[in-house]
Each structure stands twice: as C-alpha cells, then as structure tokens.
C-alpha positions in Angstrom: -62.0 28.6 -99.0 -65.5 30.0 -98.5 -66.6 32.7 -100.8 -66.7 36.0 -99.1 -70.3 37.3 -98.8 -69.4 40.8 -100.2 -66.2 40.1 -102.0 -63.1 42.4 -101.8 -63.7 46.0 -102.8 -61.2 47.2 -105.4 -60.2 50.8 -104.4 -57.8 51.4 -107.2 -56.4 49.9 -110.5 -52.9 50.9 -111.4 -52.7 52.5 -114.8 -51.0 50.1 -117.5 -51.4 47.1 -115.2 -52.7 43.6 -116.2 -55.9 44.4 -114.2 -56.3 47.6 -116.1 -55.8 45.9 -119.4 -58.4 43.4 -118.6 -60.9 46.2 -117.9 -61.2 46.0 -114.1 -62.2 49.2 -112.5 -62.2 50.8 -109.0 -65.5 50.2 -107.3 -65.7 46.6 -108.5 -65.5 43.6 -106.3 -63.1 40.7 -106.5 -64.6 37.3 -105.4 -62.4 34.6 -106.6 -59.0 33.9 -108.2 -59.0 30.5 -109.9 -62.0 29.4 -107.8 -60.4 30.4 -104.5 -61.3 33.4 -102.4 -58.2 35.1 -100.8 -58.4 35.1 -97.1 -56.3 38.3 -96.8 -53.9 40.4 -98.7 -51.0 37.9 -98.1 -53.1 35.1 -99.8 -53.9 37.5 -102.6 -50.2 38.4 -103.2 -49.4 34.7 -103.4 -52.3 33.9 -105.8 -51.5 36.9 -108.1 -47.9 35.7 -108.8 -49.1 33.1 -111.4 -48.7 33.9 -115.0 -52.3 33.0 -115.9 -55.4 33.2 -113.8 -59.2 33.5 -113.9 -60.9 36.2 -111.8 -64.5 36.3 -110.8 -65.5 40.0 -110.3 -68.6 42.0 -109.8 -69.0 45.3 -111.7 -70.6 48.5 -110.6 -74.0 47.3 -111.7 -73.8 44.2 -109.7 -73.2 41.9 -112.7 -70.6 39.0 -112.2 -67.9 38.7 -114.9 -65.1 36.2 -115.5 -61.8 37.9 -116.5 -58.9 35.7 -117.7 -55.5 37.4 -117.3 -52.1 36.4 -118.8 -49.1 38.2 -117.5 -45.4 37.7 -116.5 -44.8 35.4 -113.5 -44.5 37.4 -110.3 -45.9 40.5 -112.0 -48.6 42.1 -109.8 -52.2 42.5 -111.1 -52.1 46.2 -110.1 -55.1 46.1 -107.7 -55.5 47.9 -104.4 -58.3 47.1 -101.9 -60.3 48.8 -99.2 -59.5 47.7 -96.5 -55.9 47.2 -97.8 -55.6 43.9 -95.8 -58.7 42.4 -97.5 -59.4 40.8 -94.1 -60.1 42.5 -90.7 -57.5 45.2 -90.0 -55.5 44.6 -86.8 -56.0 47.8 -85.0 -53.6 49.3 -82.4 -54.4 48.6 -78.9 -51.6 50.7 -77.4 -51.9 54.1 -75.8 -48.5 55.6 -76.7 -47.7 58.7 -74.8 -46.4 60.3 -78.1 -49.0 59.0 -80.5 -49.4 61.6 -83.4 -52.9 60.4 -84.3 -54.0 61.1 -80.7 -52.9 64.7 -81.4 -54.9 65.2 -84.5 -57.5 68.1 -84.6 -61.2 67.1 -84.8 -63.4 66.8 -87.9 -60.8 65.3 -90.3 -61.7 62.4 -92.5 -62.1 59.1 -90.5 -59.1 57.4 -92.2 -56.8 59.9 -90.5 -57.8 58.6 -87.1 -57.2 55.0 -87.9 -54.3 53.3 -86.0 -53.2 50.0 -87.4 -50.9 47.4 -85.8 -51.0 44.9 -88.6 -48.0 42.7 -89.6 -49.3 42.4 -93.2 -49.2 46.1 -93.8 -45.8 46.2 -92.2 -44.5 43.6 -94.6 -46.1 44.9 -97.7 -46.0 48.7 -97.2 -43.5 49.4 -94.5 -46.0 50.5 -91.8 -44.4 50.4 -88.4 -46.0 48.0 -85.9 -45.3 47.2 -82.2 -45.6 43.4 -82.1 -47.4 43.8 -78.7 -50.6 42.2 -79.8 -49.4 39.4 -82.1 -51.1 36.1 -81.7 -49.4 32.7 -81.7 -50.9 31.8 -85.2 -49.7 35.2 -86.6 -46.2 34.6 -85.3 -46.2 31.1 -86.8 -47.5 32.5 -90.1 -44.8 35.2 -90.2 -42.0 32.6 -89.6 -43.5 30.0 -92.0 -43.9 32.5 -94.9 -40.7 34.4 -93.9 -42.6 37.7 -94.1 -39.5 39.8 -94.0 -38.4 42.6 -93.4 -40.9 43.9 -90.9 -40.9 47.5 -89.6 -41.1 47.6 -85.8 -41.6 50.5 -83.3 -39.3 49.7 -80.3 -38.7 53.0 -78.5 -37.1 51.3 -75.5 -36.0 47.9 -74.4 -36.5 48.7 -70.8 -39.5 46.6 -69.8 -41.0 49.1 -67.3 -40.4 52.0 -69.5 -42.0 50.1 -72.5 -45.2 49.8 -70.4 -45.2 53.5 -69.8 -44.4 54.6 -73.3 -46.8 52.1 -75.0 -49.5 52.5 -72.3 -50.1 48.8 -72.2 -49.0 45.8 -70.1 -48.6 43.9 -73.4 -45.4 45.9 -74.1 -43.1 43.3 -72.6 -44.7 40.7 -74.9 -43.8 42.8 -77.9 -40.1 42.7 -77.0 -40.3 38.9 -76.6 -41.9 38.6 -80.0 -39.3 40.8 -81.5 -36.4 38.5 -80.2 -38.4 35.3 -81.3 -38.8 36.6 -84.8 -35.3 37.6 -85.2 -34.1 34.3 -83.9 -36.2 32.6 -86.6 -34.7 34.6 -89.5 -37.0 37.5 -89.7 -35.2 40.9 -90.5 -36.3 44.0 -88.8 -36.0 47.8 -89.4 -36.6 49.4 -86.1 -37.6 52.9 -85.0 -37.2 54.8 -81.8 -39.4 57.8 -81.3 -37.3 60.1 -78.8 -39.1 61.8 -76.1 -36.7 64.0 -74.1 -36.1 63.1 -70.5 -37.9 59.8 -71.0 -36.1 57.4 -73.4 -33.0 59.5 -74.2 -29.6 59.5 -72.6 -28.5 56.3 -71.0 -31.9 54.7 -71.9 -31.3 55.4 -75.5 -27.8 54.0 -75.5 -29.0 50.8 -73.8 -31.8 50.4 -76.2 -29.6 50.7 -79.3 -27.0 48.4 -77.8 -29.7 45.8 -76.8 -30.9 45.9 -80.5 -27.4 45.5 -81.8 -26.9 42.5 -79.5 -29.9 40.8 -81.2 -27.6 40.3 -84.2 -27.7 41.1 -87.8 -31.5 40.4 -88.1 -31.9 44.0 -86.9 -31.1 45.7 -90.1 -31.3 49.4 -89.0 -32.5 51.7 -86.3 -34.0 55.1 -86.9 -34.0 57.8 -84.3 -36.9 60.2 -84.8 -37.8 63.1 -82.5 -41.3 63.2 -81.0 -43.8 65.2 -83.1 -45.9 67.5 -80.9 -49.0 69.3 -82.3 -51.1 72.0 -80.6 -53.8 69.4 -79.8 -52.4 67.4 -76.9 -55.1 68.3 -74.6 -55.1 66.1 -71.6 -52.3 63.9 -72.9 -49.1 63.4 -71.0 -46.9 66.5 -71.0 -44.0 66.1 -73.4 -41.6 68.6 -74.7 -39.5 69.1 -77.9 -35.7 68.9 -78.2 -33.6 71.9 -77.7 -30.8 72.8 -80.1 -28.1 71.9 -77.6 -29.8 68.5 -77.0 -29.9 67.8 -80.6 -26.2 68.7 -81.0 -25.2 66.4 -78.1 -27.4 63.6 -79.4 -25.9 63.7 -83.0 -22.4 63.8 -81.7 -23.1 60.8 -79.3 -24.8 58.8 -82.1 -22.1 59.5 -84.6 -19.6 57.9 -82.2 -21.8 54.9 -82.0 -22.1 54.7 -85.8 -18.3 54.6 -86.0 -18.2 51.8 -83.5 -20.8 49.7 -85.3 -19.2 50.3 -88.6 -16.1 48.7 -87.3 -18.0 45.8 -85.7 -20.7 45.0 -88.2 -19.7 46.9 -91.4 -22.8 49.1 -91.0 -23.6 52.3 -89.1 -26.7 50.5 -87.9 -28.4 53.5 -86.3 -29.5 56.5 -88.3 -30.6 60.0 -87.4 -33.7 61.8 -88.7 -33.1 65.0 -90.7 -35.0 67.0 -88.2 -32.3 66.5 -85.6 -29.6 67.7 -88.0 -31.7 70.7 -88.8 -32.2 71.5 -85.1 -28.5 71.0 -84.4 -27.5 73.1 -87.4 -25.2 70.4 -88.6 -24.5 69.4 -92.1 -26.2 66.3 -93.4 -24.0 63.3 -93.8 -22.9 62.3 -97.3 -24.9 59.8 -99.3 -22.9 56.7 -98.4 -23.4 57.3 -94.7 -27.1 56.4 -95.2 -26.3 53.0 -96.6 -29.0 52.9 -99.3 -31.5 54.9 -97.1 -33.4 52.1 -95.4 -35.5 54.5 -93.3 -36.7 57.2 -95.7 -40.3 57.0 -94.5 -38.9 58.1 -91.1 -37.3 61.3 -92.7 -33.8 59.8 -92.5 -31.9 61.0 -95.5 -34.5 62.9 -97.5 -32.5 66.1 -97.3 -29.4 64.4 -98.6 -31.3 62.9 -101.5 -32.7 66.4 -102.3 -29.2 68.0 -102.2 -27.6 65.3 -104.3 -30.4 65.6 -106.8 -29.8 69.2 -107.0 -26.0 68.6 -107.6 -27.0 66.5 -110.6 -28.6 69.4 -112.4 -26.9 71.0 -115.3 -25.3 74.4 -114.8 -28.1 76.9 -114.3 -26.4 79.2 -116.8 -27.2 76.7 -119.5 -30.9 77.1 -118.7 -32.4 80.3 -120.1 -36.2 80.9 -120.4 -37.6 82.4 -123.5 -39.7 84.9 -121.5 -39.6 86.2 -117.9 -41.3 83.8 -115.5 -42.1 84.4 -111.8 -42.6 81.4 -109.5 -43.3 80.8 -105.9 -42.3 77.7 -103.9 -44.2 77.1 -100.6 -42.8 74.8 -97.9 -42.6 74.2 -94.2 -39.9 75.5 -91.9 -38.1 72.1 -91.8 -37.4 72.5 -95.6 -35.9 75.9 -95.4 -32.1 74.8 -95.3 -32.3 72.6 -98.4 -34.5 75.1 -100.3 -31.9 77.9 -99.7 -29.5 75.7 -101.8 -32.2 75.2 -104.4 -32.7 79.0 -104.6 -29.0 79.5 -105.1 -29.3 77.3 -108.2 -32.5 78.9 -109.4 -31.0 82.4 -109.1 -28.7 81.5 -112.0 -31.5 80.6 -114.4 -31.9 83.3 -117.0 -35.4 84.9 -117.0 -36.5 83.2 -113.8 -37.7 85.2 -110.7 -38.2 82.6 -107.8 -39.7 83.5 -104.5 -39.7 81.2 -101.4 -42.6 81.3 -98.9 -42.0 79.5 -95.7 -45.4 78.4 -94.2 -46.3 78.2 -90.6 -48.4 75.1 -89.8 -51.5 76.5 -88.0 -53.6 73.5 -88.7 -51.6 71.1 -86.5 -49.9 73.9 -84.5 -47.4 72.9 -81.8 -43.9 72.1 -83.2 -45.0 70.7 -86.5 -42.8 72.1 -89.2 -42.4 69.5 -92.0 -43.8 70.3 -95.4 -45.7 67.0 -95.7 -48.0 68.1 -93.0 -49.0 71.4 -94.4 -52.6 71.6 -95.3 -54.6 73.5 -97.9 -55.9 75.9 -95.3 -52.4 76.7 -94.2 -51.4 77.5 -97.7 -54.5 79.7 -98.3 -54.2 81.6 -95.1 -50.5 82.3 -95.7 -50.6 83.1 -99.4 -54.0 84.7 -100.1 -52.7 88.3 -100.0 -49.3 87.5 -101.7 -48.3 88.2 -105.2 -47.4 84.7 -106.3 -46.5 85.2 -110.0 -47.2 82.8 -112.8 -46.9 79.4 -110.9 -47.0 78.0 -107.4 -44.9 74.9 -106.6 -45.6 72.6 -103.6 -44.2 69.3 -102.5 -46.0 66.1 -103.5 -45.5 65.0 -99.9 -48.4 67.4 -98.9 -50.9 65.4 -101.0 -52.6 62.3 -99.8 -55.2 60.0 -101.3 -53.4 59.2 -104.5 -52.2 62.8 -104.8 -55.6 64.4 -105.0 -56.1 65.9 -101.5 -54.4 67.8 -98.7 -54.8 66.4 -95.2 -57.7 68.8 -94.6 -59.5 67.6 -97.7 -58.7 70.7 -99.9 -57.8 69.7 -103.4 -55.3 71.3 -105.7 -58.2 72.7 -107.8 -59.7 74.2 -104.6 -56.5 76.0 -103.9 -56.1 77.2 -107.5 -59.6 78.8 -107.3 -58.8 80.4 -103.9 -55.4 81.7 -104.8 -56.0 82.4 -108.5 -52.8 80.6 -109.7 -51.9 77.3 -111.3 -50.3 74.9 -108.7 -47.7 72.3 -109.6 -46.9 69.5 -107.1 -43.3 68.2 -107.5 -41.1 65.7 -105.9 -37.7 67.3 -106.1 -35.3 69.7 -107.9 -35.2 67.8 -111.2 -39.0 67.6 -111.6 -39.2 71.3 -110.5 -36.7 72.5 -113.2 -38.4 70.2 -115.8 -41.7 71.7 -115.0 -40.4 75.3 -115.2 -39.0 74.5 -118.7 -42.3 73.0 -119.7 -44.3 76.1 -118.5 -41.8 78.4 -120.4 -42.3 76.4 -123.6 -46.1 76.4 -123.4 -46.3 80.2 -123.0 
C-alpha cells in the first residue's frame, strides 16, 4: 500500500494500553504497521490484532520513530484517530425530515454539525446508518469481511414514504441494500424514529412486520420518538407525541412483543424509555430488554438505573460522619427514576439531598433528556440556588472524552461560575460511592 502523505493523526491513546506503554502520544501520526499503511480503520483493526508489530510514527516535533510492540493476540493497541475512519468519512447525503443535527442552534463546535453515514463507524461504534448511499464495492466488502452487526435507520419500509422521510430518491436503494445484506448473513439492529401522523399507526405495524419477515438477521428494532428542538426554522412541521398516543403505542407494541416472543423467542421490537415516561407506564423488567441491544437509543437505561439502585445496600447502613448537603441536577426525562433514588438517599444518615430538574433552554422545544443539558443551562438554572457541598450531574452530559458539555463549557468552568465542586457520575452506585468518599475526605 502507498504511504499516506500525512499519516494518520492519533487523537487519543488509551491509558494502560500497549500503545501507551510504548510511549505513543496524542498528536503523533501513524504511518505504517509492519511496513504497510492502513487504508482505513477496518484495515487498521485487522493489522493491530497481531501479537507483535513494528510501528512507524512521527512525534510532535516531526521526528520519525520506530516502535516495536508485543501484546496479546487480538488485544487492541489503544489508539483513536482523527478522523475516526482514517480514510475519508462517508457523509450523510439524506435530508431526513426529523434530523436532529439540522435542528442544532448556531455557533456550536463544527463536529456537532457533522452527519456521517459510514458503515465502518456503524460496525465499530454502533453509529446508525441508512445504507442509502452504499456503493457496490462497499457492499461486497461488508459481505466479504462479514462486518456484523450493523446499526441501520429504517424508519419505514414503504418506498414512497421512505423518499419523503429520508428526503432522497436513494431511499429505495437503502431498503434493497438492507435485504441483500441480511440475505448474505449480516446481522442488523434497526431503529425507527417515530413521527406522529407520518410513520405511526398502520405504517409502523407494516414496517415492523416487514422487518420481522426478513428473518433472524434483523436482531432488534428500536422505536424512538422524534426529538424536536426549538430551532426547526423552515424545516417541515412535525409535532411531539401526546400522552394518549404514547399509551396507545406502548399497548399496541407490547401485544406485538408477545406475538414475536412466541414466534421467534424474542420480543424483537423495543420501546424507548421516553415513551414509557410520556405514557406514565412502569418500565418493563430487566428480562424484557433481552440484554439491552439498543441502549444508545435510550431503550432500557431507566431499567438499568432502577435495578442498580435495588442492588445498593440498605440506606440505614450508610451513615455519614458529618452532615453533608448535595444537589443532583438532571433533565425532566430523568425525574421519575430520580424520585426513586431520592427515596433511597432520604434514608442515609447525615445526608441532605436536593433535586434540581433543569429546563433545556439551549435546545428548547421538547428536549428533556439529561444528556442534552448544557453548561449554560445548568448555570442559568442554578446560579442563584443554595447547592450545598457538592453538585452531581450525569456523565452523559459530557462529551469529548468527558471534558466538555455540548456548548463547550467545561466542568471547571461551571465550578467557577457556581462556586461548588461538581462530580459527574454514571449511576446510583457511583453516586453513593462518591458521597462516601467526600464524607471521608472532610
């Protein structure tokens, strides 16, 4: 293979990885592995699986170095790249009527406006793609290397409606490509973004049944309500679900789940937590999510949170040495599960816990999930509040390796603005552990 003129920019080196042990650093460039230049991230993943390799890299001063690495077979080197594909990123050519990125406010960092439709990122990282622009060589490569599972946005199997929803005449080709890949042994996790009055009702039932008819290669289908910000501008008019619509949808889909459970030993179609929230229904038990194949779509996160909460020891066994006041900040969508958490925290001796539900003014519209709250939202809502000794937020709010909120505020920025130490946590267990650590350090 021809040596790339500029090499591959290393964006991150995982702590404790073989690459870190060899002294590689972010900002360096990778040129060769055993005298070959990886054409893209798939090539790199194949190359890095060996137990011994020689890397040609260029450091921050422009000096070339040879690094020999010994590791376990199949163990990754621990490198990330910019761009993540190493090669040219396949950008999205669709104009989906519900695209969240098209609804972003202005003046955010450029990476938040990037729309990819790249099968490599789907295979490696679970990014959802449409298959509408796959070329014949790409299809053949996916089949040859059995790059599976892929994560595919389907939305509808109605050809005419696909063209409307995806905003492109290529939408029919995407459905053909889906069927072809499944026939050749590629497994698929599918998603359907639900837009009321457009792909719901009979259209939704037909889409789910069509996917079911493709066979066991379609592993799961996630139903996700459309996300609407306050920045739709001239985009097509869409509306959010009503509570009654959410109730009817959940009831209808649960009947389908029972049917598919009998036919294929799987519920097959799974409902996003937002719809259970809107319908004011209890979340299904853990086993109903079948190992949670669609967590990135918000399918089952609430159940995992509640089950983790149930695993904590009796709050009466936790007693702080001194009184501690904390505040937990979250979006409206998290209110139900956090109420259960606060029932637990109320039993911890010496702890005074306060919940602040934050409105999302940055995105506006119907955005209510905690993961889309920004630093400016938190500052505006909390700047006049008595927050106590520590403020806890969800790690899902932080991007860019956990350093920044979506509006580029950092944790340290917020600590200066609010005058309080902030702790990002992933769930109830980490929260309680951090509370105990704070108590011990006082």
